[in-house]
Legacy VTK file of the C-alpha trace (Angstrom):
# vtk DataFile Version 3.0
C-alpha trace
ASCII
DATASET POLYDATA
POINTS 422 float
-21.795 -8.827 74.113
-23.142 -12.150 72.751
-26.388 -12.138 74.620
-28.439 -10.968 71.642
-26.813 -13.641 69.270
-29.428 -16.232 68.543
-28.113 -18.180 65.582
-25.022 -18.676 63.404
-26.228 -15.942 61.024
-25.813 -13.415 63.837
-22.330 -14.377 64.303
-21.684 -14.253 60.526
-22.953 -10.542 60.487
-20.567 -9.611 63.411
-17.683 -11.475 61.754
-18.258 -9.456 58.505
-18.046 -6.190 60.391
-14.873 -7.072 62.297
-12.621 -9.155 59.967
-10.762 -7.558 57.011
-12.616 -8.186 53.757
-9.923 -10.230 52.159
-9.773 -12.677 55.020
-13.484 -12.803 55.605
-14.083 -13.484 51.825
-11.469 -16.111 51.883
-13.398 -18.156 54.326
-16.913 -17.211 53.007
-16.675 -17.837 49.355
-16.749 -20.618 46.774
-15.059 -21.396 43.487
-16.188 -19.809 40.125
-19.999 -19.183 40.237
-20.300 -20.396 43.838
-23.214 -22.604 42.753
-22.033 -25.627 44.839
-21.202 -23.321 47.738
-24.774 -22.121 47.780
-26.334 -25.494 47.160
-24.502 -27.057 50.123
-26.802 -24.898 52.393
-29.829 -24.869 50.216
-29.975 -28.621 49.935
-30.561 -28.899 53.707
-33.845 -26.928 53.385
-35.279 -29.534 51.042
-35.008 -32.186 53.705
-38.156 -32.195 55.896
-38.446 -33.779 59.309
-41.262 -35.729 61.012
-42.753 -33.977 64.013
-43.714 -36.352 66.709
-45.765 -35.611 69.947
-46.881 -37.270 73.190
-43.510 -38.941 73.584
-41.362 -38.887 76.670
-38.555 -36.635 75.640
-36.904 -36.164 79.151
-33.268 -37.034 79.842
-31.885 -36.381 76.322
-28.371 -37.008 75.271
-26.427 -36.028 72.179
-23.145 -37.508 73.276
-21.480 -40.040 70.888
-18.108 -41.195 69.625
-15.931 -40.200 66.566
-13.221 -42.846 65.702
-13.617 -44.276 69.137
-13.126 -40.943 70.935
-15.966 -39.576 73.266
-17.438 -36.306 72.118
-20.131 -34.058 73.705
-22.054 -33.983 70.466
-21.544 -35.288 66.923
-19.465 -32.306 65.772
-15.783 -31.628 65.107
-14.146 -28.382 64.149
-13.013 -28.752 60.453
-9.583 -27.764 59.308
-9.695 -24.186 57.961
-6.618 -22.458 56.432
-5.525 -19.086 57.776
-7.871 -19.324 60.787
-5.285 -17.127 62.599
-6.219 -14.250 60.201
-9.881 -14.312 61.270
-8.808 -13.414 64.733
-5.331 -13.090 66.455
-4.066 -16.458 67.403
-7.324 -17.853 65.954
-6.185 -21.583 65.957
-5.460 -21.405 69.726
-8.801 -19.719 70.446
-10.711 -22.190 68.367
-8.669 -25.216 69.796
-9.337 -24.087 73.448
-13.022 -23.548 72.843
-13.401 -27.043 71.190
-11.403 -28.628 74.158
-13.603 -27.033 76.743
-16.741 -28.105 74.960
-15.598 -31.657 74.405
-15.335 -31.901 70.560
-12.322 -32.353 68.326
-10.417 -29.495 66.773
-8.593 -30.078 63.582
-5.558 -28.008 62.726
-4.959 -27.250 59.087
-1.539 -27.617 57.390
-2.054 -24.090 56.176
-2.599 -22.696 59.723
-1.193 -19.482 61.103
-0.286 -20.981 64.502
2.032 -24.026 64.242
1.326 -27.479 65.519
3.826 -26.954 68.406
2.229 -23.601 69.254
-1.222 -25.014 69.486
-0.023 -28.052 71.485
1.580 -25.687 73.999
-1.590 -23.709 74.441
-3.857 -26.744 74.929
-4.091 -29.660 77.323
-5.734 -32.378 75.324
-4.868 -33.967 71.854
-6.263 -32.266 68.810
-6.361 -33.665 65.201
-4.013 -32.521 62.417
-5.116 -32.134 58.789
-2.497 -32.996 56.204
-1.998 -31.687 52.578
0.327 -33.990 50.662
2.898 -31.842 48.951
5.373 -32.683 46.283
8.051 -32.460 48.812
7.535 -35.818 50.478
10.207 -35.194 53.042
8.298 -32.084 54.257
5.018 -34.156 54.422
6.758 -36.802 56.353
8.162 -34.201 58.684
4.682 -32.737 59.191
3.408 -36.192 60.110
6.312 -36.604 62.620
5.651 -33.228 64.169
1.881 -34.280 64.573
3.036 -37.358 66.362
5.275 -35.473 68.594
2.528 -33.056 69.594
0.339 -36.063 70.459
-2.326 -35.394 67.891
-4.895 -38.124 68.070
-6.053 -38.395 64.504
-4.695 -37.491 60.958
-7.228 -35.952 58.519
-5.891 -36.387 54.977
-7.472 -33.963 52.460
-7.825 -35.586 48.942
-9.786 -32.878 47.091
-7.003 -30.166 46.878
-4.599 -31.713 44.446
-4.902 -28.406 42.378
-6.388 -25.151 43.620
-9.704 -24.020 42.081
-10.123 -20.454 41.175
-11.950 -18.260 43.731
-12.803 -14.945 42.172
-13.087 -13.010 45.467
-9.420 -13.940 46.424
-8.167 -12.510 43.206
-10.217 -9.402 43.393
-9.143 -8.798 46.974
-5.490 -9.346 46.238
-5.223 -12.270 48.629
-1.747 -13.587 48.521
1.335 -14.364 50.678
2.093 -11.726 51.770
-1.207 -9.860 51.134
-1.045 -7.179 48.395
-1.145 -3.607 50.035
-3.768 -2.206 47.655
-5.528 1.024 48.400
-8.827 -0.784 48.820
-7.330 -3.192 51.358
-5.548 -0.307 53.340
-8.781 1.551 53.482
-10.728 -1.548 54.543
-8.098 -2.209 57.359
-8.597 1.374 58.578
-12.140 0.354 59.557
-11.050 -2.746 61.368
-9.020 -1.226 64.344
-9.845 -3.882 66.807
-8.515 -6.707 64.487
-5.410 -4.490 63.602
-4.543 -3.949 67.259
-4.875 -7.639 68.007
-2.650 -8.683 65.170
0.018 -6.256 66.438
-0.139 -8.094 69.770
0.842 -11.403 68.390
3.845 -12.794 66.672
1.855 -15.525 64.797
1.213 -13.847 61.393
2.593 -16.350 58.900
2.012 -19.998 58.010
3.553 -21.505 61.177
3.667 -25.106 59.901
5.598 -24.029 56.782
7.763 -20.993 57.174
11.073 -22.071 58.524
10.239 -25.800 58.051
9.943 -26.229 54.200
12.968 -26.008 52.056
13.491 -22.531 50.624
10.673 -20.920 52.761
12.240 -18.768 55.189
9.699 -15.808 55.201
6.307 -14.817 53.743
7.979 -13.458 50.606
8.965 -16.934 49.451
5.787 -18.697 50.598
3.444 -17.777 47.718
5.588 -19.495 45.004
6.193 -22.505 47.125
2.598 -23.024 47.789
1.622 -22.898 44.174
4.346 -25.345 43.332
3.923 -27.780 46.165
0.221 -28.884 45.948
0.635 -32.353 44.404
-1.540 -33.207 41.314
-0.073 -36.681 41.282
-1.697 -37.605 44.646
-3.396 -41.056 44.252
-4.535 -43.955 46.388
-0.904 -45.376 46.526
0.033 -42.075 48.209
-2.388 -42.888 50.944
-0.831 -46.239 51.553
2.503 -44.305 51.870
0.972 -42.043 54.583
-0.480 -45.027 56.386
2.872 -46.580 56.825
4.166 -43.425 58.465
1.075 -42.557 60.740
0.185 -45.184 63.253
-3.009 -43.574 64.625
-6.591 -43.050 63.395
-6.682 -41.946 59.659
-9.681 -39.896 58.313
-9.969 -39.273 54.555
-11.591 -35.910 53.766
-13.102 -34.888 50.396
-15.104 -38.009 49.403
-18.157 -37.001 47.383
-18.721 -40.087 45.149
-19.726 -43.547 45.899
-16.903 -45.183 43.906
-14.338 -43.135 45.831
-16.043 -44.161 49.113
-15.597 -47.739 48.229
-11.966 -47.388 47.389
-11.505 -45.430 50.712
-13.062 -48.402 52.649
-10.911 -50.842 50.849
-7.683 -49.053 51.729
-8.410 -49.313 55.421
-8.934 -45.888 56.536
-10.676 -45.394 59.975
-13.332 -42.878 58.611
-14.186 -40.827 55.550
-15.611 -37.272 55.406
-18.330 -36.812 52.777
-17.448 -33.308 51.596
-16.954 -31.111 48.560
-14.574 -28.754 50.353
-17.349 -26.365 51.219
-17.909 -25.653 47.487
-14.455 -24.181 47.247
-13.165 -26.771 44.648
-15.375 -28.234 41.863
-18.144 -25.776 41.302
-21.073 -27.807 39.824
-20.427 -30.776 42.117
-23.284 -32.187 44.088
-24.145 -30.827 47.425
-22.551 -33.092 49.854
-25.793 -33.735 51.826
-27.187 -35.174 48.592
-24.366 -37.644 48.348
-24.363 -38.798 52.010
-27.210 -41.363 51.862
-25.829 -43.198 48.702
-22.303 -43.274 50.275
-23.735 -44.648 53.624
-25.564 -47.265 51.652
-22.364 -48.250 49.930
-19.830 -48.349 52.729
-21.645 -47.502 56.060
-21.192 -50.930 57.436
-17.403 -51.005 56.622
-16.142 -47.562 57.696
-17.245 -44.539 59.711
-18.941 -41.971 57.594
-18.663 -38.359 58.662
-20.140 -35.369 56.986
-18.944 -31.861 56.128
-20.091 -28.958 53.912
-23.057 -26.563 54.467
-23.802 -26.992 58.230
-25.213 -23.843 59.663
-27.509 -25.002 62.376
-28.163 -27.850 64.767
-31.021 -28.964 62.560
-28.567 -29.469 59.666
-26.530 -31.663 62.089
-29.716 -33.685 62.883
-30.485 -34.196 59.279
-27.014 -35.384 58.492
-27.169 -37.895 61.347
-30.650 -39.002 60.324
-29.186 -39.690 56.744
-26.521 -41.967 58.280
-23.543 -39.888 59.278
-21.761 -40.831 62.409
-20.737 -37.284 62.999
-20.345 -33.923 61.361
-17.801 -31.073 60.840
-18.306 -27.337 61.036
-16.081 -24.832 59.262
-17.679 -21.545 58.572
-20.035 -21.915 61.479
-17.181 -21.648 63.954
-15.191 -19.275 61.865
-17.978 -16.756 61.979
-17.941 -17.095 65.756
-14.102 -16.749 65.832
-14.221 -13.597 63.710
-17.087 -12.157 65.824
-15.611 -12.655 69.283
-12.516 -14.940 69.419
-12.658 -17.994 71.639
-15.988 -16.779 73.205
-17.518 -16.576 69.768
-16.448 -20.109 68.985
-18.060 -21.289 72.264
-21.213 -19.419 71.433
-21.347 -21.067 68.012
-21.032 -24.482 69.722
-23.624 -23.609 72.305
-26.054 -22.598 69.534
-25.578 -25.724 67.588
-25.841 -28.008 70.689
-29.136 -26.329 71.730
-30.600 -26.510 68.202
-29.631 -30.176 67.896
-31.073 -31.054 71.298
-34.355 -29.227 70.748
-34.761 -30.607 67.223
-34.054 -34.192 68.475
-36.804 -33.708 71.146
-39.365 -32.289 68.747
-38.847 -35.300 66.548
-39.601 -37.582 69.614
-36.033 -38.862 70.145
-33.965 -38.705 73.501
-30.686 -40.313 72.316
-28.708 -39.180 69.236
-27.795 -42.871 68.606
-31.522 -43.626 67.912
-31.849 -40.942 65.151
-32.333 -42.345 61.671
-34.339 -42.465 58.399
-37.579 -42.700 60.399
-37.189 -39.171 61.476
-37.355 -37.931 57.912
-40.618 -37.081 56.169
-39.303 -38.463 52.865
-36.530 -40.838 53.718
-34.175 -42.016 50.962
-34.700 -45.479 49.407
-31.103 -46.420 50.239
-30.153 -48.380 53.425
-28.837 -46.555 56.382
-25.900 -48.993 57.158
-24.056 -48.640 60.466
-20.504 -49.772 61.461
-20.331 -52.003 64.536
-18.649 -50.246 67.619
-14.959 -50.896 67.997
-12.641 -50.427 70.965
-11.188 -47.017 71.220
-7.775 -48.553 71.837
-7.852 -51.236 69.238
-6.657 -50.357 65.798
-8.834 -51.461 62.943
-7.440 -54.016 60.372
-7.703 -52.835 56.797
-10.971 -54.392 55.226
-10.725 -56.824 52.329
-13.352 -55.991 49.734
-16.390 -58.382 49.695
-14.721 -60.683 52.241
-14.899 -58.792 55.526
-17.700 -56.352 55.119
-20.159 -56.541 57.958
-23.755 -57.232 57.330
-25.938 -54.130 57.470
-28.059 -54.054 60.606
-31.625 -52.853 60.370
-32.437 -50.149 62.892
-35.641 -52.061 63.736
-33.611 -55.068 64.605
-31.183 -53.187 67.004
-32.285 -52.395 70.460
-32.109 -48.940 71.723
-29.657 -50.172 74.406
-27.203 -51.520 72.031
-27.293 -48.424 69.886
-26.498 -46.065 72.673
-23.041 -44.634 72.442
LINES 1 423
422 0 1 2 3 4 5 6 7 8 9 10 11 12 13 14 15 16 17 18 19 20 21 22 23 24 25 26 27 28 29 30 31 32 33 34 35 36 37 38 39 40 41 42 43 44 45 46 47 48 49 50 51 52 53 54 55 56 57 58 59 60 61 62 63 64 65 66 67 68 69 70 71 72 73 74 75 76 77 78 79 80 81 82 83 84 85 86 87 88 89 90 91 92 93 94 95 96 97 98 99 100 101 102 103 104 105 106 107 108 109 110 111 112 113 114 115 116 117 118 119 120 121 122 123 124 125 126 127 128 129 130 131 132 133 134 135 136 137 138 139 140 141 142 143 144 145 146 147 148 149 150 151 152 153 154 155 156 157 158 159 160 161 162 163 164 165 166 167 168 169 170 171 172 173 174 175 176 177 178 179 180 181 182 183 184 185 186 187 188 189 190 191 192 193 194 195 196 197 198 199 200 201 202 203 204 205 206 207 208 209 210 211 212 213 214 215 216 217 218 219 220 221 222 223 224 225 226 227 228 229 230 231 232 233 234 235 236 237 238 239 240 241 242 243 244 245 246 247 248 249 250 251 252 253 254 255 256 257 258 259 260 261 262 263 264 265 266 267 268 269 270 271 272 273 274 275 276 277 278 279 280 281 282 283 284 285 286 287 288 289 290 291 292 293 294 295 296 297 298 299 300 301 302 303 304 305 306 307 308 309 310 311 312 313 314 315 316 317 318 319 320 321 322 323 324 325 326 327 328 329 330 331 332 333 334 335 336 337 338 339 340 341 342 343 344 345 346 347 348 349 350 351 352 353 354 355 356 357 358 359 360 361 362 363 364 365 366 367 368 369 370 371 372 373 374 375 376 377 378 379 380 381 382 383 384 385 386 387 388 389 390 391 392 393 394 395 396 397 398 399 400 401 402 403 404 405 406 407 408 409 410 411 412 413 414 415 416 417 418 419 420 421
């Protein structure tokens, strides 16, 4: 069924045909004019690569590490709300595909399948993404549930203190529960495979919230709770509160500004994700790939810098790594695969990205992802590509003191290929 699929765009077309419009549009849309949403992908096309020839490109490897954890390629599945509405039990399908492929899966707070349900369906630890709610008891309970499920990292989203307007969601009547408009009912009539699949699962609500948050016993009470609970008072002191309650690796998602990156490094997080929420929050914000190099220059020697927003190919991954990202995250790229064909579709998306990354690396004259850098770009940025020294996977990092403990940036020319290998 997937033999003729050659790229992520093919998976997107299949997902659009199979997934009900309101849920497809939820994942594949941006805020307001969707200018930043479009620019996230367009900005990658402005980055040109250096083609190299007559180089021994045998025995290649794209294996690396993220926060001390081995991964088969520099990719993690990003947290995506309502993944279980793209395909029945979608979070389970995506988590299993990621586990088999050897990359991290990040479960969203606003997932359909609960933390416990996904943990029971998988054999290896996954990551959990936290939205900080006004109800701090609920937030703390989520952290404790993630610990109990053996989640190996906490991804704290910082750029959703308040929800931006997404026109498509309003026009489609997306709510909790969804509005049964005539247009939606007619659209569902043309998605029989999705409908039958949803009839075969009990996971149809927000599993981490319903039955766990105060006053949320069913879907009818969820919508009001959600709008009230996203916390506009979230600040850097809130992160310190979370760090005290989470004793594992902490990753801060939603950094798209150099000043915020410096603060994040000061606070002692293990990694940051350069991201503008896929263009779903501040329309008019810079494309995240345009902010990556300046952020790496500012903090790349103090904290792991990861990248998210706009990746649709292995070449995009390569460009992000060349600009200084330690690793990347995919959201829509795996969601298209999930909507197209469930777990097999997610695996297909990962296969496509892996092949594209490997071939791009070879055609640029590289054999190890650890050696990719500014020298692979036709017009490299003037900023420095600073890198964090490798740390033990079992040793927790001590929060950095600004200006006192920052490691000296290491030039790629000064570092041997052997020491750079993951």
